[in-house]
N, C-alpha and C positions, 0 to 999 in steps of 0.2 A: 404712671409712675416716678418714684422722686429721683431728683439728679445723685450723683455721688456727696456730693458737697453736703446735701440735705441728708443723706442715711449717713455721713460722717459725724457732723452735727448731731443729727439725733441721737446716734450711737454713746457719743460724748454726754448731751443732755440726761441721757437716760440710767448711766452707770453714776454711782455712789460707793463710798466705804461701806460693801456691804456686812451690817454686827449681826445678820442670821439668817445662817442657810438651811435650808430645808435638807438635812440630812439624807433623804429617801433619793433625791434627785442626784445622781453621777452625771458627769459630763462625758458624753458618745467617747469613744477611742479615738475615730476619727477626727473629730472638735479638736480631742486633745494632742493627740499627734500634730495638727495644725498648730496648732500654741506653741508646743514645746518646740519644733522649729522657727517659732516668730523671737525665742531666747537663744538659737542658735544663730540666726538670721538676722541680730542686733550687731549693729558699729559697734566698734570700739576702737579704741586709740592703736593706731598702725594694725590694725587686725590682731591683735595678740589672746584678747578672749582672756583675759586674767581671772577667770574666775568658774565656778561649778553652780548649778543649779541641782539642788537634791531634793526630789519628789517622795514626799516620804506618805505613805501608805499604812505601813504597819500601825493597826489600832494601838496596840499598847505603846511604841515609840511614841505616839500623836499625844497619848494619855501622859507621857511621859516629860513631853515636852509641855505640855499646858498647865504645869507647875510653874516653869519657867517664865510664861507670857502671860501675867496679870491675871491668870484664868481668863481670858477670854477665849470665851466657846468654839468662834471660828475656826479655830487649832483640829478641834474636835470633829466638827458641826460639817465641813465643808467636802468637797468631791476629791478635793487634790490639793495638794500644800506643799509649795513651792519654799525651800530655803535658800537662801543667796550665801556664798560664800564666795571669797574673795583670798586672791593671794598674800600670804605674809610679807614677802619678798619676791624679788623677781634677779631670776637667776639666767648666766650665759647659758644654758641650757634650756629655757625656759624660751628663749630668743631662738637658739636652734633648731629646736622643734616645732617653731613655726615657721621659720625659714623654709626646713624637711619638707614641712606640708605644704607649704605653698608652691615649690622648687615640682612636688606631686603633682596637684591639681593643674598647673600651670604648665604642665610637660616642660619646664626651663631644662637646662642643663646644669650640672656640678658646677658652682664658683658664679652661678650669672647674679645672685645677689649679695655678695658679699661685700659691697658696698654700703649697700643697704643695710644687711646684719649690723657691721660697726658704726654704721648711726644710733641705730633700734639701741644695742649696747651700752654705745656711750652716754643716752640717756635716762632708759627704762634702768638701765644694770646700776652704773659709775657714777651718773649723771643727778642731777635735781630731783626725778622724779621718783631715782631709785631710794633716795633717802628718804623718800613719804612712800615709799610703795605698797603697803597697804592701803594708804589712804588714798591713792592715785585710783586700784584697782578699784577700790570700793564706790569709786564715781562709775566707772566702766559697771559696774554690777548697775546701777542705779537706771542708768540708760537700759539696759536689761529689763528692767522693773515699769521703766515707762511704755518699752516697747511692747510688753507680756500684756498690759492693760488694757492698752487700745484698741490692741489686736482683741483680746477678749471682748470686749465691751460690742467692736464690730460682727463677733460671731453672735452676740444674745449671751455672754458666760457673765455671770458678777466674779468681783472682784474686792479684796480687802488687802492695801500694803499693811504690813506689819511690822512697826519698830519696837513698841511694847514688849520687849523679850529681855532676857539677858543674856547678851551671847556668850560670855562665857561659859555657863551652864549648858547650851546649848552645845558648844565646842566636845564638852563631857561626852551627854547623852548622843550625839551623833559622831562621835571618834575621830575627833580634829586633829587631835594634841600629836603633832609631829607629819602632820600630811602638808603641810605649805599653806593653809588653805585657814580662812577663820571665820564664822558669821558673820554676817552683815546685817541683814531682815529676812521677811519672808512675806508671804503673800497667799491667801488662800482664794482658791475659786468654786463655785460651783453655781447654784442655783439659790436663790435670795427664798427664805420662808415668808408665806404669807402675811404673818403677823409684823415682820420687820417693817419697826415704827419709821425708819430712817429714808424709806422707801420712794416716798410720796413727798419727803422734803423740800422745800425750792434750794436750790443751789446756790450760796454767797457768794457772791466774787465780784470784785472791783471792777467799775467801770471797764469797759476796751481800753479806752481812752487814757485812764491813770496807769494803765500796765504798758500797753503799745505805744513808743513813742516813733515815729517816719521823717527819720533826722535827712 
C-alpha cells in the first residue's frame, strides 16, 4: 500500500482541467455530499464565509448558462456544475450572523465575542477590506475552489475550474441581482470522457526550485 504522501501526489498528478466529460457518468450521492462538505469546511478570513455555492442541476438552466460560458461543453456535460458567488459588500448584519452562529456552536454566552465582533466590523465593513468587499470575498471563494478541486482529485472525481464566462449574464440567469452576491467563477465536476485528449498530456510546470524558495 502506498503512503499517504504518495497517494496525494498521485491524485494531483492525475487531475487536470477536464475539457470533455462523460455525460452518462454521475457522481454518487455519498461522494458529492463529501465534496459539498469540502466547500463548507474551507477556511476563510475570520471564518466569515462571504460566499455561496450554487449547484446548478437544472438542464434548461445549464443550457442557458452555456451561451454565456464561451460555449464550453463542460457546463452541460458534467455531472455537477457549481457556480461560486461572492458577497458584493459586507454589512454589520453579516458579522452579527457569524457571531450568533459562533455563540451557538461553541455554546458561549451572549456578549462573549463583543470585542471580536467590533474588530471584524472595523476591518471588513468600515475598514480597508470593506472598501474592496467583493474583491476580498472573491479571494475567499478561490480558496474554496482550490479546496474543492484537491478533494475531488483525492476522491477520483474530475474537475475543471472555469473563468471563461460572463459574470453579469450569469447573475441575470441565476437571479442574483439584489441578492448581495455576484458571480465569480464556476467549476464543472464529473468523470472524464474516454476520448478527452488532454487526459494523457504531460503536466507543464516549472521546476520546484524555481517556484519554492527556502529562506
